[in-house]
C-alpha positions in Angstrom: -64.2 43.7 -24.7 -64.7 43.6 -28.6 -68.6 44.5 -29.2 -68.2 43.7 -32.9 -66.4 40.7 -32.4 -68.8 39.3 -29.7 -72.0 40.4 -31.6 -70.6 38.6 -34.6 -69.8 35.4 -32.6 -73.5 35.4 -31.2 -75.0 35.8 -34.5 -73.0 32.7 -35.7 -74.0 30.7 -32.8 -77.5 31.7 -33.1 -77.3 30.7 -37.0 -75.7 27.4 -36.4 -78.2 26.6 -33.8 -75.3 26.3 -30.8 -76.7 26.4 -27.4 -74.7 28.4 -25.2 -73.7 27.8 -21.8 -75.7 30.6 -20.2 -74.4 30.1 -16.6 -70.8 30.5 -17.3 -71.4 33.1 -20.2 -73.6 35.2 -17.5 -70.9 35.2 -15.3 -68.3 35.7 -17.3 -69.9 39.1 -18.6 -71.3 40.2 -15.3 -68.0 40.4 -13.9 -66.5 42.3 -17.0 -69.4 44.6 -16.8 -68.8 44.9 -13.2 -65.1 45.6 -13.5 -65.9 48.5 -16.3 -68.6 49.9 -14.0 -65.9 50.1 -11.3 -63.8 52.3 -13.7 -67.1 54.6 -14.4 -67.1 55.2 -10.8 -63.9 55.8 -10.4 -63.6 58.4 -13.3 -67.3 59.0 -14.2 -66.7 62.1 -16.6 -65.1 60.3 -19.7 -67.9 60.4 -22.4 -66.2 57.5 -24.3 -66.6 55.1 -21.5 -70.3 55.8 -20.8 -70.8 55.6 -24.7 -69.1 52.0 -24.3 -70.9 51.1 -21.4 -74.1 51.8 -23.3 -73.1 49.2 -26.3 -72.2 46.6 -23.9 -75.6 46.7 -22.0 -77.3 46.8 -25.2 -75.3 43.6 -26.3 -76.2 42.0 -22.6 -79.9 42.7 -22.9 -79.9 41.2 -26.5 -78.5 37.6 -25.4 -80.7 34.7 -25.0 -80.0 34.8 -21.2 -80.5 37.4 -18.5 -77.5 38.8 -17.0 -77.5 40.3 -13.5 -76.9 43.8 -13.9 -77.6 45.0 -10.2 -74.0 46.2 -9.5 -74.1 48.3 -12.6 -77.4 50.0 -11.8 -76.1 50.6 -8.4 -73.0 52.4 -9.6 -75.2 54.4 -12.4 -77.3 55.5 -9.5 -74.4 56.6 -7.6 -72.8 58.6 -10.6 -76.1 60.0 -11.0 -76.4 61.2 -7.4 -72.9 62.4 -7.2 -72.4 63.9 -11.0 -75.7 64.3 -13.1 -77.0 67.6 -11.7 -73.5 69.2 -12.3 -73.1 68.0 -16.0 -77.2 68.7 -16.8 -76.3 72.4 -15.4 -73.4 72.6 -18.0 -75.4 71.2 -20.6 -77.9 73.7 -20.0 -75.3 76.3 -20.3 -74.5 75.0 -23.8 -71.5 73.1 -23.0 -71.2 70.6 -25.7 -68.8 67.8 -23.6 -71.6 68.1 -20.9 -74.4 67.7 -23.8 -72.9 64.2 -25.0 -72.1 63.0 -21.1 -75.8 63.5 -20.4 -77.1 62.1 -23.4 -75.2 59.0 -23.0 -75.6 58.7 -19.4 -79.1 58.8 -19.9 -79.5 56.3 -22.6 -77.2 54.0 -20.7 -79.7 54.4 -17.7 -82.4 53.5 -20.1 -80.5 50.4 -21.3 -80.0 49.4 -17.5 -83.6 49.7 -17.2 -83.3 52.7 -14.7 -85.0 56.5 -15.3 -84.0 60.1 -14.4 -86.5 60.6 -11.8 -88.4 64.0 -11.0 -87.1 63.5 -7.7 -83.8 62.7 -6.0 -82.9 59.1 -6.6 -82.9 56.8 -9.4 -84.5 53.7 -9.4 -84.9 50.4 -11.1 -88.2 50.0 -12.9 -90.3 47.0 -11.3 -92.5 44.5 -12.6 
């Protein structure tokens, strides 16, 4: 997914007053996001992947329609439960790669409207 091109096209559509086919776009984008999060689940340690997902989720949140992100939220929570504590420990020990991963993973969670809990599990904000 070329985020810069997608943002440019969305801005052109907004400027031209073009009505987007929200149903088709949401479905297509949701499937793409789900596929990318499946890759994250298989290989969650790649910082570039986490950072890229941040941008994609940020773009999805800026659309004039809602994109269903529950699968992405579930994968984020799974990765959080299985890996976050280890990487946070490495970050605290001064590992720069772990620091970058933790920062981007937390930002991704925020963009997914999830938060790092004080307890054991991550959960979505409700309301």
